[in-house]
Structures are given as C-alpha cells and as structure tokens.
C-alpha positions in Angstrom: 109.7 105.5 98.9 108.4 104.3 102.2 110.2 105.5 105.3 110.5 102.8 108.0 111.1 103.7 111.6 111.6 101.8 114.8 109.6 102.8 117.9 109.5 101.6 121.5 107.2 98.6 121.9 104.2 98.3 124.1 104.7 99.2 127.8 103.9 96.9 130.7 102.1 98.7 133.5 100.6 97.4 136.6 98.1 98.5 139.3 97.6 97.0 142.7 94.8 97.3 145.2 95.1 96.6 149.0 92.1 94.9 150.5 92.5 95.7 154.2 89.7 93.5 155.6 90.2 90.7 153.1 87.6 88.3 154.3 84.8 89.3 156.7 82.9 86.0 156.9 81.6 83.2 154.8 80.6 84.3 151.3 81.5 87.3 149.2 83.5 90.4 150.2 82.7 93.8 148.9 83.4 94.5 145.2 86.5 96.6 144.5 87.7 98.0 141.2 90.6 99.5 139.2 90.7 101.0 135.7 92.3 99.1 132.9 94.1 101.6 130.6 92.9 102.2 127.1 94.6 100.3 124.3 95.8 97.5 126.6 95.3 93.8 127.4 95.2 92.2 130.8 98.2 89.8 131.0 98.5 88.7 134.6 96.7 88.8 137.9 98.4 88.1 141.2 97.2 87.9 144.8 99.7 88.4 147.7 98.9 87.8 151.3 99.9 90.7 153.5 98.3 89.5 156.7 97.2 85.9 157.1 93.5 85.1 157.5 92.4 82.5 159.9 89.4 80.3 159.4 88.1 76.8 159.9 89.3 74.6 157.1 87.9 76.1 153.8 88.7 77.8 150.6 89.4 81.3 149.3 89.0 82.5 145.8 89.3 85.7 143.7 86.8 86.5 141.0 87.4 89.3 138.4 85.3 90.8 135.8 83.9 93.9 134.1 80.4 93.6 135.7 79.8 95.8 138.7 77.4 93.4 140.5 78.9 90.0 139.7 82.5 90.3 138.4 83.3 87.0 136.9 83.8 87.3 133.1 87.6 87.6 133.5 88.3 85.0 136.3 85.3 82.9 137.4 86.0 80.6 140.4 82.4 80.5 141.7 82.0 76.7 141.5 85.3 75.8 143.2 86.1 78.8 145.5 89.7 77.7 145.8 92.1 79.5 143.4 93.8 81.3 146.3 93.4 78.7 149.1 92.2 75.1 148.9 90.9 73.4 152.1 93.2 74.9 154.7 92.9 77.1 157.9 95.4 79.8 156.8 97.8 80.9 154.1 101.3 82.2 154.9 102.2 85.9 154.8 103.9 86.9 151.5 102.4 83.9 149.6 101.9 85.0 146.0 99.3 83.3 143.9 99.6 83.8 140.1 96.1 83.5 138.8 97.1 84.1 135.1 96.2 80.5 134.2 92.6 81.2 135.6 92.0 84.0 133.0 88.9 83.1 130.9 89.7 82.2 127.3 90.7 85.2 125.1 91.1 87.7 128.0 94.9 88.1 127.5 94.3 88.9 123.8 91.3 91.1 124.1 92.4 94.7 123.4 90.4 97.3 125.4 90.4 100.4 123.3 88.8 102.6 126.1 89.6 102.8 129.8 87.6 99.9 131.3 86.5 99.3 134.9 87.8 95.9 136.2 86.1 94.7 139.3 87.0 91.9 141.7 86.0 90.3 145.0 87.4 87.7 147.3 85.1 84.8 148.3 85.3 82.2 151.0 83.4 79.0 151.8 83.7 79.1 155.5 83.6 81.4 158.6 86.6 83.6 159.2 88.1 84.5 162.6 90.9 86.8 161.3 90.0 88.8 158.1 93.5 88.9 156.6 94.9 91.6 154.3 95.6 91.0 150.5 97.2 92.8 147.7 95.6 92.2 144.3 97.8 93.2 141.3 96.9 93.5 137.7 99.5 93.6 134.9 98.6 95.3 131.6 100.4 95.6 128.3 99.6 99.0 126.8 99.9 99.6 123.0 100.4 103.2 121.9 
C-alpha cells in the first residue's frame, strides 16, 4: 500500500544587487551578475530607484540574460531602451518597476537544475549628468 505524505511546497527566495553608479553615460553600463539557485525558476524582476539619475530627455532599460558578454535572453529591451524610463529627464526615488511582463517567453517556466549565472546591465539612450543608484531584485521559486 502506498504511503502518501504532505511536504512543504517550493520556497520563494530573492536576491538583490545594488548598482551604485547606475548610469555613467550614453550606452551600456558594466555587466553585473547573481546566481540563480539550482532547481528554481525565475518568476519576477524588479528595479527600484535608490538615487535618481539626471539626464537630458531619454530612456533607461534593463537587459537580463545568461550570456556574459550580451545578457539579453531573459529580458531583451535593446530595440526600445525604455522598460525602466521612457522619454524623461529623471525618475523619482523609490520608484519600483516590475519587469516581470518583459520576461522572454518560457523563462518563468524554465527550471534551472544547476546554479546558473544570471547577468544584467542597465542601458540608456542619452548622456547622463547624475549617475543614479538602482536596486535590481530577482525572485526565484525553488523546488526541492
């Protein structure tokens, strides 16, 4: 006879990364990374403004991916450059952008069975006079 048991469900964990000099000029910032835990799916990505950047009217975007030189297979905003800020000169402190809807198709259902490097970078379309400071948060659902 089979014995059925109830166990705790998958755990939700998150990691955050503080980008101190968020934007240094027109174009891409450095590429940063975190580790996605084994046996997990990436469910959500958030960007929070800790210090407001200042720039001539332009856009700010976040790209995320597993590649180390061009991270964009998880969130790709290269053509628009505006998933964080669209055509403005600044963004208010403590603004939180939920980029979950920008996840590429299938990302939230792709189980990573090994620890996986997740890389990201901020991008802007215009010159920046104040770099700003950003918190980028990743929410994972871990299956045991």
